[in-house]
C-alpha positions in Angstrom: 0.0 0.0 0.0 1.3 3.5 -0.9 2.4 5.7 1.9 0.0 8.5 2.6 1.1 11.9 3.9 -1.0 14.4 5.8 -0.5 17.8 7.3 -0.9 19.0 10.9 -1.2 22.8 10.8 -0.5 24.4 14.2 -1.0 27.9 12.6 2.4 29.3 13.6 2.8 33.1 13.8 6.2 34.3 12.6 8.3 37.1 14.1 7.1 40.4 12.6 3.8 38.8 11.5 0.4 38.3 13.2 -2.5 35.9 13.7 -4.5 37.2 10.7 -1.6 36.6 8.4 -1.0 33.1 9.9 -4.6 32.2 9.2 -4.4 33.5 5.6 -1.4 31.3 5.2 -3.5 28.3 6.3 -6.0 29.1 3.7 -3.4 29.2 1.0 -1.7 26.0 2.3 -4.9 23.9 2.3 -5.5 24.9 -1.3 -2.1 23.7 -2.3 -2.2 20.6 -0.1 -5.5 19.6 -1.9 -3.7 19.9 -5.2 -0.6 18.2 -4.1 -2.4 15.0 -3.0 -2.2 15.1 0.8 -4.7 12.8 2.5 -5.9 15.0 5.3 -5.3 18.5 6.8 -5.6 18.7 10.6 -5.7 21.7 12.9 -4.6 21.9 16.5 -6.1 23.4 19.6 -3.9 25.7 21.6 -4.7 28.2 24.3 -2.9 31.1 26.0 0.0 30.7 23.5 0.5 33.9 21.4 2.8 32.2 18.9 0.0 30.0 17.5 -3.3 31.3 16.0 -5.5 28.2 16.3 -7.6 28.2 19.5 -10.7 26.9 17.7 -10.1 24.1 15.2 -13.8 23.6 14.5 -14.1 27.2 13.1 -11.0 27.0 11.0 -12.0 23.6 9.6 -15.2 25.1 8.2 -13.3 27.9 6.5 -10.6 25.6 5.1 -13.0 22.9 3.9 -14.7 25.5 1.7 -11.3 26.3 0.1 -10.7 22.7 -0.9 -12.4 20.0 -2.9 -10.9 16.6 -1.9 -8.7 16.6 1.1 -10.1 15.6 4.5 -10.3 18.3 7.1 -10.1 17.6 10.8 -9.0 18.4 14.3 -5.6 17.2 15.6 -7.2 17.6 18.0 -10.1 18.8 20.0 -8.9 18.7 23.6 -12.1 17.1 24.8 -11.9 17.9 28.6 -12.0 21.6 27.6 -15.4 21.3 26.2 -19.0 20.1 26.5 -19.2 16.7 24.9 -22.6 17.6 23.4 -21.3 20.8 21.9 -18.3 19.0 20.3 -20.7 16.4 18.8 -23.0 19.2 17.4 -20.0 21.2 16.0 -18.7 18.1 14.1 -22.1 16.8 13.0 -22.7 20.3 11.4 -19.3 20.1 9.7 -20.0 16.6 8.5 -23.4 17.8 7.1 -21.7 20.6 5.2 -18.8 18.4 3.9 -19.9 14.8 3.9 -17.2 12.1 4.2 -14.5 14.8 4.5 -14.4 15.5 8.3 -12.2 14.0 10.9 -12.8 14.4 14.6 -9.5 13.9 16.4 -9.6 14.1 20.2 -7.1 14.2 23.0 -7.1 14.8 26.7 -4.2 17.2 27.1 -5.2 20.8 28.0 -3.7 22.4 24.9 -2.0 24.9 27.2 -1.8 25.4 30.9 -4.3 24.0 33.5 -5.4 27.4 34.7 -6.6 28.2 31.2 -8.2 24.8 30.8 -10.2 25.4 34.1 -11.5 28.6 32.7 -12.5 27.0 29.4 -14.5 24.3 31.3 -15.0 25.1 35.0 -16.4 21.6 35.5 -13.2 20.0 34.4 -11.7 18.0 37.2 -8.8 16.5 35.1 -10.0 13.0 36.1 -9.1 10.4 33.4 -12.3 8.6 34.1 -14.3 11.6 33.0 -12.4 11.6 29.7 -13.3 7.9 29.2 -16.9 8.8 29.8 -16.7 11.7 27.4 -15.5 9.4 24.7 -18.4 7.0 25.2 -20.9 9.9 25.2 -19.3 11.4 22.1 -19.8 8.1 20.2 -23.5 8.0 21.3 -24.2 11.6 20.4 -22.6 11.2 17.0 -24.5 8.0 16.2 -27.8 8.9 17.8 -27.4 6.0 20.2 -29.5 6.3 23.4 -27.6 6.1 26.7 -27.8 7.3 30.3 -26.1 10.7 29.7 -28.4 11.7 26.8 -31.4 10.7 28.8 -31.9 7.6 26.8 -31.9 9.5 23.5 -34.2 12.4 24.6 -31.2 14.8 24.2 -30.0 14.6 20.6 -26.9 16.1 18.9 -28.2 18.3 16.0 -28.3 18.1 13.1 -29.3 14.4 12.5 -27.4 13.2 9.5 -26.7 9.9 7.7 -22.9 10.0 7.9 -20.5 10.3 10.9 -17.2 12.2 11.2 -14.2 9.8 11.2 -13.1 9.5 14.8 -9.5 9.5 15.8 -7.8 9.4 19.2 -4.5 11.3 19.7 -1.9 10.0 22.0 1.7 11.0 23.0 2.1 8.8 26.1 0.6 5.7 24.6 -2.0 5.4 27.4 -4.9 6.3 25.1 -4.0 3.5 22.7 -5.9 1.2 25.1 -8.9 3.5 25.0 -8.8 3.8 21.2 -8.7 0.0 20.9 -11.6 -0.5 23.3 -13.7 2.3 21.6 -13.0 1.1 18.0 -11.4 4.4 17.0 -8.5 5.2 14.8 -5.2 6.1 16.6 -2.6 8.8 15.8 0.7 8.8 17.8 2.3 12.2 18.3 6.0 11.5 17.7 6.5 15.2 17.5 5.6 15.5 21.2 7.2 12.3 22.5 9.6 10.1 20.5 9.4 7.2 23.0 6.9 4.4 23.0 5.1 4.8 19.7 5.9 1.4 18.4 4.7 -0.3 21.6 1.5 1.9 21.6 0.7 0.8 18.1 1.2 -2.8 18.9 -1.1 -2.7 21.9 -3.7 -0.8 19.9 -3.7 -3.4 17.1 -3.7 -6.4 19.5 -6.6 -5.1 21.5 -8.7 -3.4 18.8 -12.4 -4.0 19.0 -14.4 -3.3 15.8 -17.0 -0.5 16.1 -19.9 0.4 13.8 -17.6 3.1 12.3 -14.3 1.2 12.1 -14.0 -2.5 11.4 -10.2 -2.8 11.5 -7.4 -0.8 13.2 -6.4 2.4 11.5 -3.3 4.4 12.6 -0.9 7.2 11.8 2.1 8.9 13.3 2.9 12.6 13.4 6.3 14.2 13.2 7.9 17.6 12.7 9.3 17.7 9.2 11.2 19.8 6.8 12.7 19.0 3.4 14.9 21.0 1.1 17.4 20.3 -1.7 19.6 23.0 -0.1 21.6 21.3 2.7 22.4 24.6 4.3 18.7 25.6 4.5 17.9 22.2 6.0 20.6 22.7 8.6 19.3 26.1 9.5 15.8 24.8 10.0 17.1 22.0 12.2 19.0 24.6 14.3 15.8 26.6 14.8 13.8 23.5 15.7 16.5 22.5 18.2 16.3 25.9 19.8 12.5 26.1 19.6 11.9 22.7 21.3 14.3 23.3 24.1 12.9 26.8 24.7 9.4 25.4 24.9 10.6 22.8 27.5 12.0 25.7 29.5 8.6 27.4 29.6 9.4 30.1 27.1 6.1 29.6 25.2 5.8 33.1 23.8 9.3 33.2 22.2 9.4 33.1 18.4 12.8 31.8 17.6 15.0 32.9 14.6 18.0 31.3 13.1 20.1 34.2 14.3 19.1 33.5 17.9 19.6 29.8 17.5 23.0 30.0 15.9 24.3 32.3 18.6 23.0 30.2 21.5 25.7 28.2 23.5 24.2 24.9 24.7 25.4 23.4 27.9 26.3 19.7 27.8 23.0 18.8 29.4 21.0 21.0 27.0 22.8 19.4 24.0 21.8 16.0 25.2 18.3 17.2 25.3 18.6 18.6 21.8 19.8 15.2 20.5 16.8 13.5 22.3 14.4 16.0 20.7 15.8 15.4 17.2 13.9 12.1 17.4 10.8 14.3 17.1 11.9 15.8 13.8 12.7 14.6 10.3 14.8 17.3 8.6 17.2 17.1 5.6 17.6 16.7 1.9 15.1 14.7 -0.1 16.9 11.4 0.0 17.4 11.6 3.8 13.9 12.7 4.6 12.3 10.1 2.3 14.3 7.4 3.9 13.5 8.6 7.5 9.7 9.0 6.8 9.6 5.6 5.2 11.5 4.0 8.0 9.3 5.7 10.7 6.2 4.4 8.9 7.7 0.9 8.7 8.7 0.9 12.4 5.3 2.0 13.5 3.6 -0.3 11.0 1.4 2.5 9.7 0.7 3.7 6.1 0.2 7.4 7.0 2.6 10.0 8.4 1.3 13.4 9.5 3.8 16.3 9.0 4.0 19.6 10.9 6.4 22.2 9.5 7.8 25.3 11.1 9.9 27.7 9.1 10.9 31.3 9.2 9.3 32.0 5.8 6.1 30.9 4.1 8.1 30.1 1.0 10.3 27.5 2.7 7.3 25.9 4.4 5.3 25.6 1.2 8.3 24.4 -0.7 8.9 21.6 1.8 5.4 20.3 1.5 5.4 20.4 -2.3 8.8 18.7 -2.5 7.5 15.9 -0.1 4.4 15.5 -2.2 6.6 14.9 -5.3 8.9 12.6 -3.5 6.1 10.3 -2.5 4.2 10.8 -5.7 1.1 11.8 -3.8 -1.0 13.2 -6.7 -0.6 10.0 -8.6 -1.5 7.9 -5.5 -4.6 10.1 -5.0 -5.7 9.7 -8.5 -5.3 5.9 -8.3 -7.5 5.8 -5.1 -10.2 7.9 -6.8 -10.2 5.9 -10.0 
């Protein structure tokens, strides 16, 4: 089976730019991704982070779906404990009604920011894992109009009522949610770009324990990674340097910093910091076409998945778009898409 590539857009805001420009870039990118043959285009949920523009994926999905024809649009993800389960179901049923068979509902249980902000988003959130498990069950029932205790045996319905259901995905970075995805009969996406450890084991557990659901009869999985590809070795090295600096800065709590190559190149890492940089490079795939293609192919083989989701941060829009276009050509995505549609 041909390897599929997808995009995770975290709506990054560049130094000297703003949120409005970042969102316009997303509009342009989804048009291109649709043409280039990417399988799906996901949007993340982040709060209280001024370097990212995407606090409400469901709103941006509606805008981007109208700008494309074929590509699937979805959340990567909706941080479910931040929200009313019924409202999430209604948002995504409405999206599915507008764009049938093109909507993905990816959910996770991280706050998408800090806990204080998460508490303000949903004052009833106790951060209890058992509540998240119940939310997943309720979400299934609301999306499929299945009566249960929490919808008063079907008296409370998620509107609109439609014939199709958004494709449901569970996101995980620790691997714990692999058990829940398997039990719930959901697709699973492992966030290698957050945690480079445990993905292979999580996928194995998921496939071993998978229970078919009405929406998904067999396991379906993907892996996400930070990626950049360029035929210019120096450009690739510069992007890697900025990513090294960005990831370490984020771990230090400098969430509002927008790093540049100038800052990254001047920074002097301690021995301990450099070891952390080397660890974090397992979250990234950066290099020239031959290197990147081999690494993406190897990652998919190791995880035993046929889809890799790519998130790209660069200092310029041109470099970001060029990377995605080059990767589409490397993996012959347009031809693969045409074959699937034929």
